[in-house]
PDB file of the backbone (N, CA, C, O) and the ligand in Angstrom, with CONECT records:
HET     ZN  A 101       1
ATOM      1  N   MET A   1     -28.226  45.263 -62.296  1.00  0.00           N
ATOM      2  CA  MET A   1     -28.387  44.847 -60.949  1.00  0.00           C
ATOM      3  C   MET A   1     -28.442  46.142 -60.039  1.00  0.00           C
ATOM      4  O   MET A   1     -27.425  46.825 -59.913  1.00  0.00           O
ATOM      5  N   THR A   2     -29.621  46.482 -59.407  1.00  0.00           N
ATOM      6  CA  THR A   2     -29.794  47.543 -58.511  1.00  0.00           C
ATOM      7  C   THR A   2     -29.606  47.165 -56.990  1.00  0.00           C
ATOM      8  O   THR A   2     -29.772  46.017 -56.576  1.00  0.00           O
ATOM      9  N   ASN A   3     -29.273  48.144 -56.261  1.00  0.00           N
ATOM     10  CA  ASN A   3     -29.215  47.862 -54.763  1.00  0.00           C
ATOM     11  C   ASN A   3     -30.197  48.908 -54.079  1.00  0.00           C
ATOM     12  O   ASN A   3     -29.880  49.547 -53.076  1.00  0.00           O
ATOM     13  N   ASP A   4     -31.384  49.012 -54.703  1.00  0.00           N
ATOM     14  CA  ASP A   4     -32.382  49.974 -54.029  1.00  0.00           C
ATOM     15  C   ASP A   4     -32.825  49.539 -52.776  1.00  0.00           C
ATOM     16  O   ASP A   4     -33.377  50.359 -52.043  1.00  0.00           O
ATOM     17  N   SER A   5     -32.667  48.339 -52.398  1.00  0.00           N
ATOM     18  CA  SER A   5     -33.327  47.953 -51.069  1.00  0.00           C
ATOM     19  C   SER A   5     -32.160  48.141 -49.896  1.00  0.00           C
ATOM     20  O   SER A   5     -32.393  48.012 -48.694  1.00  0.00           O
ATOM     21  N   ILE A   6     -31.052  48.421 -50.382  1.00  0.00           N
ATOM     22  CA  ILE A   6     -30.029  48.619 -49.350  1.00  0.00           C
ATOM     23  C   ILE A   6     -29.941  50.076 -48.817  1.00  0.00           C
ATOM     24  O   ILE A   6     -29.804  51.007 -49.611  1.00  0.00           O
ATOM     25  N   LYS A   7     -30.014  50.270 -47.536  1.00  0.00           N
ATOM     26  CA  LYS A   7     -29.806  51.675 -47.116  1.00  0.00           C
ATOM     27  C   LYS A   7     -28.464  52.070 -46.950  1.00  0.00           C
ATOM     28  O   LYS A   7     -27.539  51.272 -46.795  1.00  0.00           O
ATOM     29  N   LYS A   8     -28.347  53.325 -46.982  1.00  0.00           N
ATOM     30  CA  LYS A   8     -27.080  53.825 -46.755  1.00  0.00           C
ATOM     31  C   LYS A   8     -26.576  53.674 -45.145  1.00  0.00           C
ATOM     32  O   LYS A   8     -27.355  53.998 -44.248  1.00  0.00           O
ATOM     33  N   PRO A   9     -25.491  53.262 -44.900  1.00  0.00           N
ATOM     34  CA  PRO A   9     -25.063  53.080 -43.608  1.00  0.00           C
ATOM     35  C   PRO A   9     -25.218  54.371 -42.737  1.00  0.00           C
ATOM     36  O   PRO A   9     -24.828  55.448 -43.187  1.00  0.00           O
ATOM     37  N   ALA A  10     -25.775  54.276 -41.511  1.00  0.00           N
ATOM     38  CA  ALA A  10     -25.986  55.478 -40.655  1.00  0.00           C
ATOM     39  C   ALA A  10     -24.623  55.858 -40.071  1.00  0.00           C
ATOM     40  O   ALA A  10     -23.756  55.035 -39.779  1.00  0.00           O
ATOM     41  N   LEU A  11     -24.516  57.203 -39.925  1.00  0.00           N
ATOM     42  CA  LEU A  11     -23.336  57.684 -39.436  1.00  0.00           C
ATOM     43  C   LEU A  11     -23.098  57.233 -37.953  1.00  0.00           C
ATOM     44  O   LEU A  11     -24.088  57.321 -37.226  1.00  0.00           O
ATOM     45  N   THR A  12     -22.147  56.848 -37.492  1.00  0.00           N
ATOM     46  CA  THR A  12     -21.900  56.555 -36.100  1.00  0.00           C
ATOM     47  C   THR A  12     -21.125  57.583 -35.376  1.00  0.00           C
ATOM     48  O   THR A  12     -20.309  58.276 -35.983  1.00  0.00           O
ATOM     49  N   VAL A  13     -21.334  57.715 -34.128  1.00  0.00           N
ATOM     50  CA  VAL A  13     -20.696  58.610 -33.188  1.00  0.00           C
ATOM     51  C   VAL A  13     -20.420  57.939 -31.924  1.00  0.00           C
ATOM     52  O   VAL A  13     -21.114  56.991 -31.558  1.00  0.00           O
ATOM     53  N   ASP A  14     -19.307  58.441 -31.144  1.00  0.00           N
ATOM     54  CA  ASP A  14     -19.090  57.949 -29.785  1.00  0.00           C
ATOM     55  C   ASP A  14     -19.750  58.751 -28.971  1.00  0.00           C
ATOM     56  O   ASP A  14     -19.699  59.970 -29.138  1.00  0.00           O
ATOM     57  N   CYS A  15     -20.459  58.192 -27.981  1.00  0.00           N
ATOM     58  CA  CYS A  15     -21.097  58.986 -26.817  1.00  0.00           C
ATOM     59  C   CYS A  15     -19.998  59.544 -25.934  1.00  0.00           C
ATOM     60  O   CYS A  15     -19.091  58.830 -25.505  1.00  0.00           O
ATOM     61  N   PRO A  16     -20.106  60.862 -25.670  1.00  0.00           N
ATOM     62  CA  PRO A  16     -19.004  61.688 -25.077  1.00  0.00           C
ATOM     63  C   PRO A  16     -18.932  61.310 -23.424  1.00  0.00           C
ATOM     64  O   PRO A  16     -18.071  61.755 -22.666  1.00  0.00           O
ATOM     65  N   ASN A  17     -19.843  60.548 -23.100  1.00  0.00           N
ATOM     66  CA  ASN A  17     -19.826  60.242 -21.779  1.00  0.00           C
ATOM     67  C   ASN A  17     -19.252  58.795 -21.619  1.00  0.00           C
ATOM     68  O   ASN A  17     -18.347  58.556 -20.819  1.00  0.00           O
ATOM     69  N   CYS A  18     -19.812  57.856 -22.404  1.00  0.00           N
ATOM     70  CA  CYS A  18     -19.354  56.359 -22.036  1.00  0.00           C
ATOM     71  C   CYS A  18     -18.597  55.718 -23.252  1.00  0.00           C
ATOM     72  O   CYS A  18     -18.254  54.536 -23.270  1.00  0.00           O
ATOM     73  N   GLN A  19     -18.364  56.645 -24.301  1.00  0.00           N
ATOM     74  CA  GLN A  19     -17.626  56.311 -25.623  1.00  0.00           C
ATOM     75  C   GLN A  19     -18.198  55.189 -26.164  1.00  0.00           C
ATOM     76  O   GLN A  19     -17.472  54.499 -26.879  1.00  0.00           O
ATOM     77  N   GLN A  20     -19.513  54.795 -25.958  1.00  0.00           N
ATOM     78  CA  GLN A  20     -20.166  53.719 -26.826  1.00  0.00           C
ATOM     79  C   GLN A  20     -20.520  54.274 -28.271  1.00  0.00           C
ATOM     80  O   GLN A  20     -20.997  55.395 -28.448  1.00  0.00           O
ATOM     81  N   SER A  21     -20.238  53.376 -29.281  1.00  0.00           N
ATOM     82  CA  SER A  21     -20.625  53.764 -30.552  1.00  0.00           C
ATOM     83  C   SER A  21     -22.207  53.670 -30.653  1.00  0.00           C
ATOM     84  O   SER A  21     -22.819  52.697 -30.212  1.00  0.00           O
ATOM     85  N   ILE A  22     -22.794  54.695 -31.235  1.00  0.00           N
ATOM     86  CA  ILE A  22     -24.141  54.746 -31.624  1.00  0.00           C
ATOM     87  C   ILE A  22     -24.404  55.266 -32.818  1.00  0.00           C
ATOM     88  O   ILE A  22     -23.602  56.062 -33.307  1.00  0.00           O
ATOM     89  N   GLU A  23     -25.567  54.909 -33.491  1.00  0.00           N
ATOM     90  CA  GLU A  23     -25.898  55.410 -34.660  1.00  0.00           C
ATOM     91  C   GLU A  23     -26.724  56.800 -34.753  1.00  0.00           C
ATOM     92  O   GLU A  23     -27.699  57.013 -34.033  1.00  0.00           O
ATOM     93  N   TRP A  24     -26.343  57.528 -35.507  1.00  0.00           N
ATOM     94  CA  TRP A  24     -27.045  58.753 -35.609  1.00  0.00           C
ATOM     95  C   TRP A  24     -28.384  58.855 -36.250  1.00  0.00           C
ATOM     96  O   TRP A  24     -28.593  59.410 -37.328  1.00  0.00           O
ATOM     97  N   THR A  25     -29.250  58.289 -35.520  1.00  0.00           N
ATOM     98  CA  THR A  25     -30.541  58.187 -36.038  1.00  0.00           C
ATOM     99  C   THR A  25     -31.566  58.416 -34.958  1.00  0.00           C
ATOM    100  O   THR A  25     -31.193  58.530 -33.791  1.00  0.00           O
ATOM    101  N   ASP A  26     -32.993  58.498 -35.326  1.00  0.00           N
ATOM    102  CA  ASP A  26     -33.922  58.811 -34.266  1.00  0.00           C
ATOM    103  C   ASP A  26     -33.890  57.842 -33.164  1.00  0.00           C
ATOM    104  O   ASP A  26     -34.481  58.137 -32.126  1.00  0.00           O
ATOM    105  N   GLN A  27     -33.168  56.530 -33.277  1.00  0.00           N
ATOM    106  CA  GLN A  27     -33.087  55.648 -32.380  1.00  0.00           C
ATOM    107  C   GLN A  27     -32.579  56.175 -31.161  1.00  0.00           C
ATOM    108  O   GLN A  27     -32.901  55.688 -30.077  1.00  0.00           O
ATOM    109  N   TYR A  28     -31.698  57.271 -31.288  1.00  0.00           N
ATOM    110  CA  TYR A  28     -30.906  57.859 -30.175  1.00  0.00           C
ATOM    111  C   TYR A  28     -31.265  59.234 -30.068  1.00  0.00           C
ATOM    112  O   TYR A  28     -30.473  60.088 -30.466  1.00  0.00           O
ATOM    113  N   PRO A  29     -32.578  59.608 -29.483  1.00  0.00           N
ATOM    114  CA  PRO A  29     -32.834  61.180 -29.404  1.00  0.00           C
ATOM    115  C   PRO A  29     -32.130  61.860 -28.553  1.00  0.00           C
ATOM    116  O   PRO A  29     -32.390  63.063 -28.548  1.00  0.00           O
ATOM    117  N   GLU A  30     -31.207  61.456 -27.723  1.00  0.00           N
ATOM    118  CA  GLU A  30     -30.280  62.126 -27.017  1.00  0.00           C
ATOM    119  C   GLU A  30     -28.863  62.284 -27.469  1.00  0.00           C
ATOM    120  O   GLU A  30     -27.941  62.674 -26.752  1.00  0.00           O
ATOM    121  N   ARG A  31     -28.770  61.900 -28.894  1.00  0.00           N
ATOM    122  CA  ARG A  31     -27.580  61.939 -29.591  1.00  0.00           C
ATOM    123  C   ARG A  31     -26.818  63.220 -29.559  1.00  0.00           C
ATOM    124  O   ARG A  31     -27.459  64.235 -29.830  1.00  0.00           O
ATOM    125  N   PRO A  32     -25.494  63.339 -29.257  1.00  0.00           N
ATOM    126  CA  PRO A  32     -24.595  62.237 -29.457  1.00  0.00           C
ATOM    127  C   PRO A  32     -24.499  61.320 -28.193  1.00  0.00           C
ATOM    128  O   PRO A  32     -23.773  60.328 -28.119  1.00  0.00           O
ATOM    129  N   PHE A  33     -25.221  61.724 -27.335  1.00  0.00           N
ATOM    130  CA  PHE A  33     -25.157  60.850 -26.091  1.00  0.00           C
ATOM    131  C   PHE A  33     -26.171  59.630 -26.411  1.00  0.00           C
ATOM    132  O   PHE A  33     -27.169  59.689 -27.129  1.00  0.00           O
ATOM    133  N   CYS A  34     -25.642  58.440 -25.660  1.00  0.00           N
ATOM    134  CA  CYS A  34     -26.413  57.128 -26.048  1.00  0.00           C
ATOM    135  C   CYS A  34     -27.667  57.125 -25.242  1.00  0.00           C
ATOM    136  O   CYS A  34     -28.633  56.409 -25.507  1.00  0.00           O
ATOM    137  N   SER A  35     -27.607  57.938 -24.273  1.00  0.00           N
ATOM    138  CA  SER A  35     -28.942  57.681 -23.458  1.00  0.00           C
ATOM    139  C   SER A  35     -29.172  59.225 -22.609  1.00  0.00           C
ATOM    140  O   SER A  35     -28.286  60.073 -22.505  1.00  0.00           O
ATOM    141  N   THR A  36     -30.325  59.331 -22.144  1.00  0.00           N
ATOM    142  CA  THR A  36     -30.649  60.455 -21.281  1.00  0.00           C
ATOM    143  C   THR A  36     -29.555  60.519 -19.930  1.00  0.00           C
ATOM    144  O   THR A  36     -29.025  61.542 -19.496  1.00  0.00           O
ATOM    145  N   ARG A  37     -29.416  59.350 -19.494  1.00  0.00           N
ATOM    146  CA  ARG A  37     -28.553  58.980 -18.463  1.00  0.00           C
ATOM    147  C   ARG A  37     -27.090  59.703 -18.680  1.00  0.00           C
ATOM    148  O   ARG A  37     -26.581  60.480 -17.872  1.00  0.00           O
ATOM    149  N   CYS A  38     -26.524  59.295 -19.921  1.00  0.00           N
ATOM    150  CA  CYS A  38     -25.232  59.771 -20.239  1.00  0.00           C
ATOM    151  C   CYS A  38     -25.406  61.260 -20.428  1.00  0.00           C
ATOM    152  O   CYS A  38     -24.472  61.979 -20.074  1.00  0.00           O
ATOM    153  N   LYS A  39     -26.358  61.740 -20.879  1.00  0.00           N
ATOM    154  CA  LYS A  39     -26.533  63.127 -21.280  1.00  0.00           C
ATOM    155  C   LYS A  39     -26.540  63.987 -19.894  1.00  0.00           C
ATOM    156  O   LYS A  39     -25.930  65.051 -19.792  1.00  0.00           O
ATOM    157  N   ASN A  40     -27.194  63.485 -18.988  1.00  0.00           N
ATOM    158  CA  ASN A  40     -27.126  64.150 -17.687  1.00  0.00           C
ATOM    159  C   ASN A  40     -25.954  63.925 -16.896  1.00  0.00           C
ATOM    160  O   ASN A  40     -25.585  64.799 -16.111  1.00  0.00           O
ATOM    161  N   ASN A  41     -25.341  62.869 -17.014  1.00  0.00           N
ATOM    162  CA  ASN A  41     -23.953  62.542 -16.393  1.00  0.00           C
ATOM    163  C   ASN A  41     -23.018  63.651 -16.841  1.00  0.00           C
ATOM    164  O   ASN A  41     -22.467  64.404 -16.038  1.00  0.00           O
ATOM    165  N   ASP A  42     -22.859  63.720 -18.179  1.00  0.00           N
ATOM    166  CA  ASP A  42     -21.915  64.693 -18.715  1.00  0.00           C
ATOM    167  C   ASP A  42     -22.266  66.163 -18.133  1.00  0.00           C
ATOM    168  O   ASP A  42     -21.325  66.849 -17.734  1.00  0.00           O
ATOM    169  N   PHE A  43     -23.419  66.608 -18.078  1.00  0.00           N
ATOM    170  CA  PHE A  43     -23.690  67.933 -17.729  1.00  0.00           C
ATOM    171  C   PHE A  43     -23.423  68.074 -16.265  1.00  0.00           C
ATOM    172  O   PHE A  43     -23.060  69.153 -15.797  1.00  0.00           O
ATOM    173  N   ILE A  44     -23.608  66.929 -15.483  1.00  0.00           N
ATOM    174  CA  ILE A  44     -23.291  67.099 -13.916  1.00  0.00           C
ATOM    175  C   ILE A  44     -21.638  67.236 -13.793  1.00  0.00           C
ATOM    176  O   ILE A  44     -21.109  68.092 -13.084  1.00  0.00           O
ATOM    177  N   ASP A  45     -20.881  66.240 -14.611  1.00  0.00           N
ATOM    178  CA  ASP A  45     -19.581  66.272 -14.638  1.00  0.00           C
ATOM    179  C   ASP A  45     -18.994  67.926 -14.952  1.00  0.00           C
ATOM    180  O   ASP A  45     -18.202  68.551 -14.247  1.00  0.00           O
ATOM    181  N   TRP A  46     -19.574  68.335 -16.080  1.00  0.00           N
ATOM    182  CA  TRP A  46     -19.146  69.822 -16.457  1.00  0.00           C
ATOM    183  C   TRP A  46     -19.486  70.717 -15.207  1.00  0.00           C
ATOM    184  O   TRP A  46     -18.602  71.452 -14.767  1.00  0.00           O
ATOM    185  N   ALA A  47     -20.612  70.692 -14.671  1.00  0.00           N
ATOM    186  CA  ALA A  47     -20.974  71.642 -13.562  1.00  0.00           C
ATOM    187  C   ALA A  47     -20.092  71.553 -12.541  1.00  0.00           C
ATOM    188  O   ALA A  47     -19.639  72.583 -12.043  1.00  0.00           O
ATOM    189  N   ASN A  48     -19.708  70.246 -12.068  1.00  0.00           N
ATOM    190  CA  ASN A  48     -18.740  69.965 -10.980  1.00  0.00           C
ATOM    191  C   ASN A  48     -17.349  70.624 -11.487  1.00  0.00           C
ATOM    192  O   ASN A  48     -16.787  71.387 -10.702  1.00  0.00           O
ATOM    193  N   GLU A  49     -16.898  70.436 -12.453  1.00  0.00           N
ATOM    194  CA  GLU A  49     -15.642  71.036 -12.977  1.00  0.00           C
ATOM    195  C   GLU A  49     -15.649  72.573 -12.958  1.00  0.00           C
ATOM    196  O   GLU A  49     -14.683  73.280 -12.674  1.00  0.00           O
ATOM    197  N   GLU A  50     -16.669  72.916 -13.243  1.00  0.00           N
ATOM    198  CA  GLU A  50     -16.781  74.611 -13.103  1.00  0.00           C
ATOM    199  C   GLU A  50     -16.713  75.090 -11.777  1.00  0.00           C
ATOM    200  O   GLU A  50     -16.128  76.122 -11.450  1.00  0.00           O
ATOM    201  N   GLN A  51     -17.373  74.261 -10.947  1.00  0.00           N
ATOM    202  CA  GLN A  51     -17.447  74.710  -9.521  1.00  0.00           C
ATOM    203  C   GLN A  51     -16.019  74.546  -8.890  1.00  0.00           C
ATOM    204  O   GLN A  51     -15.570  75.422  -8.151  1.00  0.00           O
ATOM    205  N   ARG A  52     -15.344  73.461  -9.179  1.00  0.00           N
ATOM    206  CA  ARG A  52     -13.889  73.140  -8.634  1.00  0.00           C
ATOM    207  C   ARG A  52     -13.023  74.341  -9.111  1.00  0.00           C
ATOM    208  O   ARG A  52     -12.265  74.981  -8.382  1.00  0.00           O
ATOM    209  N   ILE A  53     -13.232  74.552 -10.388  1.00  0.00           N
ATOM    210  CA  ILE A  53     -12.106  75.605 -10.979  1.00  0.00           C
ATOM    211  C   ILE A  53     -12.429  77.035 -10.180  1.00  0.00           C
ATOM    212  O   ILE A  53     -11.503  77.744  -9.786  1.00  0.00           O
ATOM    213  N   ALA A  54     -13.680  77.357 -10.000  1.00  0.00           N
ATOM    214  CA  ALA A  54     -14.088  78.638  -9.359  1.00  0.00           C
ATOM    215  C   ALA A  54     -13.637  78.646  -7.942  1.00  0.00           C
ATOM    216  O   ALA A  54     -13.311  79.731  -7.459  1.00  0.00           O
ATOM    217  N   GLY A  55     -13.579  77.591  -7.231  1.00  0.00           N
ATOM    218  CA  GLY A  55     -13.270  77.401  -5.912  1.00  0.00           C
ATOM    219  C   GLY A  55     -11.909  77.293  -5.684  1.00  0.00           C
ATOM    220  O   GLY A  55     -11.525  77.365  -4.516  1.00  0.00           O
ATOM    221  N   SER A  56     -10.980  77.108  -6.715  1.00  0.00           N
ATOM    222  CA  SER A  56      -9.613  76.711  -6.566  1.00  0.00           C
ATOM    223  C   SER A  56      -8.761  77.948  -5.892  1.00  0.00           C
ATOM    224  O   SER A  56      -8.850  79.070  -6.392  1.00  0.00           O
ATOM    225  N   PRO A  57      -8.008  77.731  -4.846  1.00  0.00           N
ATOM    226  CA  PRO A  57      -7.104  78.779  -4.342  1.00  0.00           C
ATOM    227  C   PRO A  57      -6.121  79.313  -5.323  1.00  0.00           C
ATOM    228  O   PRO A  57      -5.779  80.493  -5.250  1.00  0.00           O
ATOM    229  N   ASN A  58      -5.611  78.462  -6.303  1.00  0.00           N
ATOM    230  CA  ASN A  58      -4.577  79.010  -7.204  1.00  0.00           C
ATOM    231  C   ASN A  58      -5.471  80.056  -8.127  1.00  0.00           C
ATOM    232  O   ASN A  58      -4.955  81.125  -8.454  1.00  0.00           O
ATOM    233  N   TYR A  59      -6.585  79.789  -8.469  1.00  0.00           N
ATOM    234  CA  TYR A  59      -7.226  80.520  -9.301  1.00  0.00           C
ATOM    235  C   TYR A  59      -7.466  81.875  -8.629  1.00  0.00           C
ATOM    236  O   TYR A  59      -7.408  82.870  -9.351  1.00  0.00           O
ATOM    237  N   ASP A  60      -7.717  82.014  -7.384  1.00  0.00           N
ATOM    238  CA  ASP A  60      -7.955  83.171  -6.459  1.00  0.00           C
ATOM    239  C   ASP A  60      -6.663  83.956  -6.442  1.00  0.00           C
ATOM    240  O   ASP A  60      -6.709  85.180  -6.560  1.00  0.00           O
ATOM    241  N   ASP A  61      -5.523  83.325  -6.302  1.00  0.00           N
ATOM    242  CA  ASP A  61      -4.341  84.045  -6.198  1.00  0.00           C
ATOM    243  C   ASP A  61      -4.026  84.734  -7.484  1.00  0.00           C
ATOM    244  O   ASP A  61      -3.754  85.934  -7.497  1.00  0.00           O
ATOM    245  N   ILE A  62      -4.058  83.984  -8.597  1.00  0.00           N
ATOM    246  CA  ILE A  62      -3.819  84.688  -9.941  1.00  0.00           C
ATOM    247  C   ILE A  62      -4.677  85.991 -10.127  1.00  0.00           C
ATOM    248  O   ILE A  62      -4.279  87.105 -10.468  1.00  0.00           O
ATOM    249  N   PHE A  63      -5.971  85.575  -9.815  1.00  0.00           N
ATOM    250  CA  PHE A  63      -6.851  86.695 -10.037  1.00  0.00           C
ATOM    251  C   PHE A  63      -6.624  88.181  -9.177  1.00  0.00           C
ATOM    252  O   PHE A  63      -6.822  89.281  -9.694  1.00  0.00           O
ATOM    253  N   SER A  64      -6.141  87.959  -7.679  1.00  0.00           N
ATOM    254  CA  SER A  64      -5.782  89.005  -6.993  1.00  0.00           C
ATOM    255  C   SER A  64      -4.408  89.619  -7.478  1.00  0.00           C
ATOM    256  O   SER A  64      -4.253  90.839  -7.428  1.00  0.00           O
ATOM    257  N   GLU A  65      -3.541  88.897  -7.886  1.00  0.00           N
ATOM    258  CA  GLU A  65      -2.318  89.253  -8.398  1.00  0.00           C
ATOM    259  C   GLU A  65      -2.377  90.323  -9.559  1.00  0.00           C
ATOM    260  O   GLU A  65      -1.740  91.376  -9.585  1.00  0.00           O
ATOM    261  N   SER A  66      -3.228  89.875 -10.480  1.00  0.00           N
ATOM    262  CA  SER A  66      -3.470  90.669 -11.489  1.00  0.00           C
ATOM    263  C   SER A  66      -4.353  91.844 -11.187  1.00  0.00           C
ATOM    264  O   SER A  66      -4.326  92.764 -12.005  1.00  0.00           O
ATOM    265  N   ASN A  67      -5.037  91.942 -10.265  1.00  0.00           N
ATOM    266  CA  ASN A  67      -5.720  93.011  -9.899  1.00  0.00           C
ATOM    267  C   ASN A  67      -4.727  94.043  -9.141  1.00  0.00           C
ATOM    268  O   ASN A  67      -4.907  95.255  -9.259  1.00  0.00           O
ATOM    269  N   LEU A  68      -3.784  93.572  -8.442  1.00  0.00           N
ATOM    270  CA  LEU A  68      -2.717  94.404  -7.837  1.00  0.00           C
ATOM    271  C   LEU A  68      -1.844  95.095  -8.974  1.00  0.00           C
ATOM    272  O   LEU A  68      -1.693  96.316  -8.931  1.00  0.00           O
ATOM    273  N   SER A  69      -1.279  94.357  -9.967  1.00  0.00           N
ATOM    274  CA  SER A  69      -0.566  94.975 -11.000  1.00  0.00           C
ATOM    275  C   SER A  69      -1.462  96.045 -11.843  1.00  0.00           C
ATOM    276  O   SER A  69      -0.966  97.014 -12.417  1.00  0.00           O
ATOM    277  N   ASP A  70      -2.733  95.759 -11.836  1.00  0.00           N
ATOM    278  CA  ASP A  70      -3.516  96.841 -12.395  1.00  0.00           C
ATOM    279  C   ASP A  70      -3.388  98.140 -11.637  1.00  0.00           C
ATOM    280  O   ASP A  70      -3.257  99.196 -12.256  1.00  0.00           O
ATOM    281  N   ASN A  71      -3.419  98.102 -10.356  1.00  0.00           N
ATOM    282  CA  ASN A  71      -3.280  99.163  -9.705  1.00  0.00           C
ATOM    283  C   ASN A  71      -1.995  99.694  -9.417  1.00  0.00           C
ATOM    284  O   ASN A  71      -1.889 100.739  -8.775  1.00  0.00           O
TER     285      ASN A  71
HETATM  286 ZN    ZN A 101     -23.160  56.846 -23.311  1.00  0.00          ZN2+
END
């Protein structure tokens, strides 16, 4: 008895943005994201986080203190 007609199960991954399980197939060209929308959302979140850290007063304090000790 052969099982030639049975495909191997596709690898599944969780969308980093919405945690929805998707199959790692051509059905999801934006994988590991489930959709273009999730892909864009993740990038926007990342960009906002970068800006927030760069503008943080605490970060500026640490930066200027290390400059002072260098001198
Ligand atoms: Zn998603």
